[in-house]
C-alpha positions as CSV (number, residue, x, y, z in Angstrom):
1,M,0.1,0.1,0.1
2,E,1.9,3.1,-0.8
3,I,1.6,5.9,1.8
4,D,-0.3,8.7,-0.7
5,T,-3.0,6.1,-0.2
6,F,-2.8,4.8,3.1
7,L,-3.0,9.0,3.7
8,L,-6.5,8.4,3.4
9,L,-7.2,7.0,6.3
10,R,-5.3,10.5,8.3
11,Q,-8.2,11.3,10.2
12,E,-8.4,7.8,12.0
13,I,-4.9,7.4,12.2
14,S,-4.5,10.9,14.0
15,L,-7.4,10.4,16.4
16,L,-5.7,6.8,17.0
17,A,-3.0,8.0,18.3
18,I,-4.1,10.9,20.4
19,A,-6.1,7.8,22.2
20,L,-3.3,5.4,22.5
21,L,-0.9,8.7,23.6
22,L,-3.8,9.1,26.2
23,L,-3.5,5.9,27.7
24,I,-0.2,6.5,27.7
25,V,-0.4,9.6,29.7
26,E,-2.5,7.5,32.5
27,I,-0.1,5.2,33.5
28,F,2.9,7.5,34.1
29,I,1.6,10.4,35.1
30,S,1.5,11.0,39.1
31,E,-1.8,11.7,40.9
32,N,-1.8,14.5,41.7
33,K,-1.1,16.1,38.4
34,K,-4.0,13.7,37.2
35,S,-5.9,17.4,35.5
36,L,-3.2,18.7,32.8
37,V,-4.4,15.8,31.2
38,I,-7.7,18.1,29.9
39,P,-5.2,21.1,28.7
40,L,-3.1,18.4,27.0
41,V,-6.3,15.9,25.0
42,I,-7.7,19.8,24.2
43,F,-4.7,20.8,22.9
44,L,-4.0,17.8,20.6
45,F,-7.5,17.6,19.7
46,G,-7.8,20.9,18.2
47,V,-4.3,20.3,16.8
48,H,-6.0,17.3,14.9
49,T,-8.9,19.3,13.9
50,L,-6.9,22.0,12.6
51,L,-5.0,19.7,10.2
52,G,-7.8,18.2,9.4
53,F,-9.1,21.3,6.9
54,L,-6.2,20.9,4.7
55,P,-7.0,19.0,1.6
56,M,-7.3,15.1,0.7
57,E,-7.5,13.6,-2.2
58,D,-10.1,11.4,-2.9
59,G,-10.4,7.2,-3.0
60,S,-11.3,4.1,-1.6
61,L,-9.1,1.7,0.7
62,F,-9.5,-1.9,1.7
63,G,-11.8,-3.3,-1.9
64,D,-13.7,0.0,-1.3
65,M,-15.4,-0.8,1.8
66,F,-14.2,2.7,3.1
67,R,-13.7,5.1,1.2
68,T,-13.8,9.5,1.4
69,N,-14.2,12.4,-0.9
70,G,-14.8,16.3,-0.8
71,M,-17.9,16.3,1.8
72,I,-17.1,13.1,3.6
73,H,-14.0,15.4,4.7
74,F,-15.5,18.4,5.2
75,F,-18.1,16.5,7.3
76,K,-15.4,15.2,9.5
77,N,-14.4,18.6,9.8
78,I,-18.1,19.6,10.9
79,L,-17.9,16.8,13.3
80,N,-14.8,17.6,14.5
81,L,-15.3,21.1,15.0
82,G,-18.3,20.0,16.9
83,V,-16.7,17.5,19.4
84,L,-13.7,20.2,20.5
85,I,-16.7,22.6,21.1
86,V,-18.5,19.6,23.1
87,M,-14.7,19.1,25.2
88,L,-14.3,22.6,25.6
89,Q,-17.9,23.2,27.8
90,A,-17.2,19.7,29.7
91,A,-13.3,20.7,30.7
92,D,-13.9,22.3,33.9
93,W,-16.9,19.2,35.1
94,V,-14.5,17.1,34.1
95,K,-11.6,18.3,36.0
96,E,-13.8,19.3,39.3
97,K,-16.2,16.1,39.3
98,I,-14.6,12.9,37.2
99,V,-10.2,13.7,37.7
100,A,-11.2,13.7,41.7
101,Q,-12.9,9.8,40.5
102,H,-8.8,8.8,38.3
103,R,-11.4,8.7,35.8
104,G,-10.8,11.8,33.5
105,T,-8.1,9.9,31.3
106,E,-11.1,7.3,30.7
107,F,-13.3,10.6,29.4
108,F,-11.8,11.4,26.7
109,I,-10.7,7.6,25.7
110,L,-14.6,6.9,25.2
111,L,-14.9,10.0,23.8
112,F,-12.6,9.8,21.0
113,S,-13.6,5.9,20.5
114,S,-17.4,7.0,20.0
115,L,-15.6,9.7,16.9
116,L,-13.8,7.0,15.3
117,G,-16.7,4.7,15.2
118,I,-18.0,7.4,13.5
119,Y,-15.7,8.2,11.2
120,F,-15.6,4.6,10.0
121,M,-19.5,4.5,9.8
122,V,-19.5,8.0,7.4
123,S,-16.3,6.3,5.6
124,S,-18.1,3.4,4.7
125,G,-18.4,1.8,1.0
126,D,-20.2,-1.7,2.3
127,F,-22.7,-3.0,4.8
128,L,-19.9,-4.4,7.2
129,M,-18.2,-1.0,7.5
130,F,-21.0,0.5,8.1
131,Y,-22.0,-1.9,10.9
132,L,-18.8,-1.5,12.8
133,G,-19.0,2.2,12.4
134,L,-22.1,2.3,14.1
135,E,-21.9,-0.3,17.2
136,L,-18.3,1.6,17.7
137,S,-19.8,5.0,17.6
138,T,-22.4,3.1,20.0
139,L,-21.0,1.3,22.4
140,P,-18.9,4.3,24.0
141,L,-21.7,6.6,24.7
142,A,-23.6,4.3,26.9
143,S,-20.7,3.8,29.3
144,L,-20.5,7.8,29.0
145,A,-24.0,8.3,29.5
146,A,-23.9,6.3,33.2
147,F,-20.8,8.1,33.2
148,E,-21.8,10.1,36.9
149,I,-21.3,6.2,38.7
150,F,-23.2,8.1,41.8
151,K,-26.5,9.3,39.9
152,M,-29.4,6.9,40.0
153,K,-30.5,8.5,36.9
154,S,-26.9,8.4,35.4
155,S,-27.3,4.6,35.4
156,E,-30.6,4.7,34.3
157,A,-29.6,7.0,31.0
158,G,-27.1,4.0,29.8
159,I,-28.7,1.4,30.8
160,K,-31.7,2.9,28.7
161,L,-29.2,3.8,25.7
162,I,-27.6,0.4,25.2
163,L,-30.8,-1.2,25.2
164,S,-32.3,0.9,23.0
165,S,-29.3,0.9,20.6
166,A,-28.6,-3.6,21.1
167,L,-32.7,-3.3,19.9
168,A,-31.7,-0.8,17.0
169,S,-29.1,-2.6,16.0
170,G,-30.7,-5.6,15.6
171,I,-33.5,-3.9,13.4
172,S,-31.2,-2.6,11.4
173,L,-28.9,-5.8,10.9
174,F,-31.5,-7.7,9.8
175,G,-32.7,-5.0,7.3
176,I,-29.6,-5.2,6.0
177,S,-29.3,-9.1,5.7
178,L,-33.0,-8.5,3.9
179,L,-31.0,-6.0,1.2
180,Y,-28.0,-8.5,0.9
181,A,-30.5,-11.6,0.0
182,T,-31.7,-9.6,-2.0
183,S,-28.6,-8.0,-3.9
184,G,-26.6,-10.8,-3.6
185,S,-24.0,-8.3,-2.2
186,I,-23.3,-5.9,0.9
187,Y,-21.5,-3.1,-1.1
188,F,-22.8,0.1,-1.7
189,A,-21.7,0.0,-5.3
190,D,-23.0,-3.3,-6.5
191,I,-26.2,-2.7,-4.4
192,M,-27.0,0.4,-6.1
193,G,-26.7,-1.8,-9.9
194,S,-29.2,-4.4,-8.9
195,I,-31.5,-3.4,-5.9
196,T,-35.3,-3.7,-7.2
197,G,-38.4,-3.1,-6.1
198,N,-39.4,-6.7,-4.4
199,D,-41.5,-7.2,-1.2
200,L,-38.1,-8.2,0.2
201,T,-36.0,-5.5,-0.6
202,I,-38.4,-3.2,0.7
203,L,-38.5,-4.5,3.9
204,G,-35.0,-4.3,4.2
205,M,-35.0,-1.5,3.1
206,V,-37.6,0.0,5.8
207,L,-36.1,-2.1,8.9
208,F,-32.6,-0.3,7.7
209,F,-34.1,2.7,7.9
210,A,-36.1,2.2,11.3
211,G,-32.9,1.1,12.7
212,L,-30.9,4.2,12.1
213,A,-34.4,6.5,13.0
214,F,-33.8,5.2,16.6
215,K,-29.8,7.3,16.4
216,I,-32.0,10.2,14.8
217,S,-34.4,10.0,17.0
218,L,-37.3,10.6,14.2
219,V,-40.7,9.6,16.3
220,P,-41.9,7.0,16.7
221,F,-38.0,5.6,17.4
222,H,-37.4,8.6,19.8
223,F,-38.5,7.5,23.3
224,W,-35.4,6.7,25.0
225,T,-34.6,10.5,24.2
226,A,-35.8,12.9,27.2
227,D,-34.7,9.9,29.5
228,V,-31.2,9.4,28.2
229,Y,-30.6,13.3,27.7
230,E,-31.9,14.2,31.8
231,G,-29.9,11.4,33.3
232,A,-26.6,11.1,31.0
233,P,-24.0,14.3,31.9
234,I,-24.6,16.9,30.3
235,S,-21.9,17.3,27.6
236,I,-22.5,13.6,26.9
237,A,-26.5,14.6,26.2
238,S,-25.1,17.5,24.4
239,Y,-22.5,15.0,21.9
240,L,-25.9,13.0,21.4
241,S,-27.6,15.9,20.0
242,V,-25.6,17.3,17.4
243,I,-22.4,14.4,16.7
244,S,-24.1,11.3,17.4
245,K,-27.4,12.9,15.7
246,G,-26.2,14.0,12.5
247,A,-23.5,11.6,11.6
248,A,-26.7,9.4,11.8
249,V,-28.5,12.0,9.3
250,F,-25.3,12.5,7.2
251,I,-25.0,8.4,6.9
252,L,-28.7,8.0,5.8
253,M,-28.3,10.9,3.4
254,I,-25.4,8.8,1.2
255,L,-27.3,5.4,1.3
256,L,-30.9,7.6,0.8
257,F,-29.6,9.7,-2.4
258,T,-27.4,6.4,-4.0
259,V,-28.0,3.1,-2.8
260,L,-31.4,3.1,-2.0
261,K,-32.0,6.1,-4.8
262,P,-34.0,3.5,-6.5
263,L,-36.4,2.7,-4.2
264,M,-36.8,6.9,-3.5
265,Q,-40.8,5.9,-4.2
266,Y,-41.2,4.1,-1.4
267,W,-38.7,6.0,1.1
268,E,-40.3,9.4,0.4
269,N,-44.1,8.9,1.7
270,M,-42.0,6.9,4.6
271,I,-40.1,10.4,4.9
272,Y,-42.7,12.4,4.7
273,A,-45.4,10.9,7.5
274,L,-42.3,10.8,9.4
275,A,-41.0,14.2,9.2
276,I,-45.0,15.5,10.1
277,L,-44.8,13.0,13.0
278,T,-41.4,14.2,14.7
279,M,-41.9,17.8,14.1
280,F,-45.1,18.4,15.7
281,I,-44.8,15.1,18.3
282,G,-41.3,17.2,19.0
283,N,-42.6,20.2,19.1
284,L,-45.9,19.6,21.2
285,F,-43.8,17.7,24.5
286,A,-41.6,20.4,24.1
287,L,-44.4,22.8,25.6
288,R,-44.9,20.8,28.5
289,Q,-40.5,20.8,29.6
290,Q,-39.5,22.5,32.8
291,N,-36.3,20.7,33.1
292,M,-33.8,22.4,30.8
293,K,-32.4,18.9,29.3
294,R,-35.7,16.9,28.5
295,F,-36.6,20.7,27.5
296,L,-34.0,20.4,24.4
297,A,-34.4,16.8,24.0
298,F,-37.5,17.5,22.5
299,S,-36.8,20.4,20.6
300,S,-33.7,18.5,18.8
301,I,-36.1,15.7,18.4
302,A,-38.3,18.3,16.1
303,Q,-35.3,19.9,14.7
304,A,-34.6,16.3,13.0
305,G,-38.1,16.4,11.5
306,F,-37.2,19.7,9.7
307,I,-33.9,17.8,8.8
308,L,-35.9,15.4,6.9
309,L,-37.6,18.4,4.4
310,G,-34.5,18.0,2.8
311,L,-34.0,14.0,2.9
312,I,-37.1,14.1,1.4
313,T,-35.9,15.1,-2.2
314,G,-32.6,13.5,-2.9
315,T,-31.4,16.1,-5.0
316,Q,-27.9,17.6,-4.9
317,L,-29.5,21.1,-3.0
318,G,-31.4,18.6,-0.6
319,T,-27.6,17.2,0.0
320,A,-26.4,20.9,0.8
321,T,-29.0,22.4,2.3
322,V,-29.0,18.7,5.3
323,V,-25.5,19.5,5.4
324,Y,-25.5,23.1,5.8
325,F,-29.0,22.7,8.2
326,V,-26.6,20.0,10.3
327,L,-23.8,22.5,10.6
328,I,-25.8,25.7,11.8
329,Y,-27.4,23.1,14.6
330,I,-24.4,22.0,15.8
331,F,-23.7,25.4,16.7
332,S,-27.1,27.1,17.9
333,N,-27.9,23.5,20.1
334,L,-24.2,23.1,22.1
335,A,-24.5,27.0,23.0
336,A,-27.6,26.6,24.4
337,F,-26.4,23.0,26.0
338,G,-23.1,24.9,27.0
339,V,-25.3,27.4,29.1
340,V,-27.6,24.7,30.8
341,Q,-23.9,22.9,31.9
342,S,-22.5,26.0,33.0
343,I,-24.7,27.2,35.0
344,S,-25.9,23.5,35.9
345,L,-22.2,22.9,37.1
346,Q,-22.1,26.3,39.4
347,T,-25.3,25.6,41.0
348,G,-26.6,22.5,40.0
349,K,-29.8,23.7,38.6
350,E,-31.7,22.3,35.6
351,N,-35.1,23.5,35.7
352,M,-36.2,26.6,33.5
353,K,-37.8,28.4,36.7
354,D,-34.0,28.7,37.4
355,Y,-33.5,30.7,35.0
356,E,-35.9,33.5,36.0
357,G,-34.1,36.9,36.7
358,L,-31.2,35.1,34.6
359,Y,-30.1,38.5,32.5
360,R,-30.1,41.1,35.4
361,T,-27.3,38.7,36.9
362,N,-25.4,37.2,34.5
363,P,-26.3,38.9,30.7
364,K,-23.6,37.6,28.8
365,L,-24.8,33.8,29.7
366,S,-28.3,35.0,29.1
367,L,-27.8,36.3,25.9
368,V,-25.3,33.4,24.5
369,M,-29.1,31.2,25.0
370,M,-31.0,34.0,23.3
371,L,-28.8,33.2,20.7
372,G,-28.5,29.7,20.6
373,L,-32.5,30.0,20.8
374,F,-33.2,32.1,18.0
375,S,-31.3,30.1,16.1
376,L,-33.0,27.4,16.5
377,A,-36.7,28.4,16.2
378,G,-35.2,29.9,12.8
379,I,-35.0,33.7,13.7
380,P,-33.8,36.0,11.3
381,P,-30.7,37.7,10.7
382,V,-29.2,34.3,12.7
383,A,-27.7,31.2,11.0
384,G,-30.9,29.2,11.3
385,F,-33.3,31.6,9.9
386,F,-31.0,30.5,6.7
387,G,-30.9,27.1,7.3
388,K,-34.4,26.1,7.9
389,F,-34.9,28.3,5.0
390,F,-32.7,26.0,2.5
391,L,-35.0,22.9,3.8
392,F,-37.9,24.8,2.8
393,T,-36.7,26.1,-0.7
394,A,-35.5,22.6,-1.2
395,A,-38.7,20.2,-0.2
396,A,-41.1,23.5,-2.3
397,S,-38.5,22.4,-4.9
398,K,-40.0,18.9,-5.6
399,G,-43.4,20.3,-5.2
400,Y,-44.0,19.5,-1.1
401,Y,-46.2,22.8,-0.2
402,L,-48.0,21.3,2.6
403,L,-45.4,19.9,4.0
404,V,-43.6,23.1,3.9
405,F,-47.0,24.9,5.2
406,L,-46.7,22.1,8.3
407,A,-43.2,23.3,8.9
408,V,-44.0,27.2,9.6
409,V,-46.9,25.8,11.6
410,N,-43.9,23.7,13.3
411,V,-42.0,26.4,13.5
412,T,-44.8,28.8,15.2
413,I,-44.8,26.5,17.8
414,A,-41.3,26.3,18.5
415,L,-40.6,29.9,18.8
416,Y,-43.3,30.1,21.3
417,Y,-42.0,27.2,23.5
418,Y,-38.0,29.1,23.0
419,L,-39.7,32.0,23.9
420,L,-40.8,30.5,26.7
421,V,-37.5,30.5,28.2
422,I,-36.1,33.6,26.9
423,R,-39.3,35.5,28.8
424,A,-38.2,33.7,32.7
425,M,-34.5,35.5,31.9
426,F,-35.7,38.9,30.7
427,L,-38.6,39.5,31.4
428,R,-39.2,37.5,35.0
429,T,-37.6,38.2,38.5
430,S,-36.9,35.9,41.0
431,E,-36.0,36.2,44.7
432,E,-33.4,33.0,44.5
433,A,-32.1,34.6,41.5
434,I,-29.0,32.3,39.8
435,P,-26.0,34.4,41.3
436,F,-23.3,35.9,39.1
437,F,-20.7,34.1,38.4
438,K,-17.9,34.0,36.1
439,N,-17.2,30.9,33.5
440,K,-13.7,29.5,33.5
441,I,-12.1,29.6,30.1
442,F,-12.7,26.8,28.2
443,M,-16.6,27.3,28.8
444,R,-15.9,30.8,27.6
445,L,-14.0,29.4,24.7
446,G,-16.2,27.2,23.9
447,L,-19.4,29.7,23.9
448,I,-17.7,32.2,21.9
449,I,-17.2,29.8,19.4
450,T,-20.4,28.9,19.0
451,V,-21.8,32.6,19.1
452,V,-19.4,33.5,16.5
453,G,-20.3,30.1,14.0
454,I,-24.2,31.2,14.2
455,L,-22.9,35.0,13.3
456,L,-21.2,34.2,10.9
457,L,-22.6,31.4,9.7
458,G,-26.1,34.2,8.9
459,V,-24.2,36.5,6.8
460,Y,-21.5,34.2,5.5
461,S,-23.1,32.9,2.3
462,P,-19.9,31.4,0.7
463,V,-20.4,28.9,3.1
464,Y,-23.2,27.5,1.4
465,D,-22.1,27.6,-2.3
466,Y,-19.0,25.5,-1.0
467,I,-21.6,22.7,0.4
468,Y,-23.6,23.1,-2.6
469,A,-20.4,22.4,-5.0
470,L,-19.2,19.4,-3.2
471,S,-22.7,18.1,-2.9
472,A,-22.4,17.1,-6.7
473,T,-20.3,13.9,-5.4
474,F,-23.6,12.5,-4.3
475,N,-25.6,12.8,-7.0
């Protein structure tokens, strides 16, 4: 194997090297210096993220099991940036809560193991590589969801995640076996050339789609989401909400727009129904929530419904809008989760009522939360408006006017419950308002990156043009 071909794996090799280095550091570093692992790992992953933006050639490895191109490489860079923000926001929590239990290095190794699985999943060229990546990305998350071992809810979250994931994995694997039975191959390129719309193939597609729908939290495969988000550490809830979900959306998009494109007449009706159900149920249940983690969980379910508006098109425009929306969603959701995490770490408060009067004591945090929620709601001129606008444009271009109308109705519902949080922070007062506190450097840096991302993506349209040019790969 030539070195140039081997370097197609450079992101995977780099991440694996960081994880192995952490193992060595964990062995040799003294007990009283364990907290030094945190700045070291953030620095190393920051370098890894920056190196990811260097250009890479298209190509494939291992008999086309692993493949990469401009869009896949760009999407990995998006995920790297999201994970870097998650790590920055989690740094203080790890230092104060986890290092004392001698599990700080373990946290980052599990996080990187999950990300490595995601790399292989989005670069997969056959169902074997896809399934290995899916499992590698999921199993460490069950451990991370149960990482706060002294909290009953954290253990419950880990159990619910692993049981739900096992069920979803089994369903997806059964669907893959049916697709293999009808096509005679597990390679995407071979299946695409031989797939037909017989009953067994359609059943395999439905089961495979259902398995990924668990990971994306589409209705009716969403029941685990709120409980796991509430019980898991906030940094892991944010990782599940943006990184894990974003990767599942990306690989589903690749498979729908390429391998399963001949079955579009079947899956577009399925996505149409799921989009309506997911938007309405996610938004209506969010109206009832008082715990901020459950609130953001149902919000993320509703956002997954909006993403389906891009997936239903099967076009280059749909590809570009989905990737662009996921990029914006990462910044917007991590801004909201970051504020929730900083407040929880300082005060232990996680209910919406606790945010009353927050603007008077912590105006900067309130503004970051407002910006993140406005972006999630799709209020101009922040980035979320353009993300949703392009999704609606993609769906309308294929004639789905009723679906777009229902999506606009759901935007109105979402705006109402996002404004409930903003009203509590800016218009309500409380004698027990959260006192003023100052975040440490890593949390501040993480929040600043999210704010810059939300503002720049709202006004810097060449980012979308660049994504649109890359999206020709899949269509």
